[in-house]
N, C-alpha and C positions, 0 to 999 in steps of 0.2 A: 885393140882387138883381143878377143878371148876365144879360147876353145872350150866348149861345154861338151864334155865327153861322158861316156858310159850311160847314155840316154836310151830308154827303151826303144825297140825297133818300130813301135806303133806311133811314135811321136813325129809330127809333121813340122815343117818350117813355120806354118801359121800358128800351130799350138805352142811352139817354143817362143815365138814373138809375143803371143798373148800372155804366156806365163811371165816373161821378163817385163812386159809392160805393166803387169799386175804388181810388180815389185817397185813401181814408180820409177822405172828406167826407160828412157827414150831409146828405142832400137833404131840405129841408123841403117844397118844391114844385118841380115841373118841368112846364112847359106848352110845347107847340109854338106858335110865333108866326110872324108874317111876317118874312122876312129883312129886314134893313135895306137900304134902297136906296142905291146909290152915287150920287154927284152927277150922273153922266151917264146914269143909268137912268131911263127914263120910266115903265115898267110894273113891276109887282111881279115879283120874281124867281121863277122856277119851276125853276131848275137847282140850288137848294140849299135847306136848311132852317135854321131858327133856333129856339132854345129860351130861354124865360125861366126861369132857375134861381134859387131862393132857398135860401140855405145859412146856417148859423150863422157869425157873424163870426169865431169862433175857427178856422174851416176855410178862411178866405180864402187863406192862403198855399199850402195844398195845391191848391186849385182853380186858382190863378193860376200854378202851376208850368208854365212854357212847355214844358219838356222832357217833360211827361207827355202833351201833346196833339200830334196831327198838325200839321205846319207850316201847313196851309191854314186851320185853325180860328182864329177871332178871338173873344176873350172881352173884353167891355167892361162897364162899369157900366150897369145898366139905367136908362133915363130914360123918363119919361112925357111925351108931347107935350101941350102945353096945348090947351084946347078951341079957342082961337083958331087954332092951327096946324092942328088937325084940320079945321076949317071951311074953311081956305084950300086944303086938298088936294081938297076936293069939287068 
């Protein structure tokens, strides 16, 4: 699973899936999620979107081809916060 972050606010799940499919990558699942916060951000970001994308491991190289994405996009491994971390944010 990957996080595709810093995406424009006008991008939909269907548009993201279509873009990734165009990279010859089979999209297993794609969900809109909260953008990751930068260290200095106190509130949730509203100026960008993020997506949780699940693909087959065989397609990893195509998805991570930096030349295929706009410079502003950040793709990183997806990670889950522990329940302890979630409680500390509350």
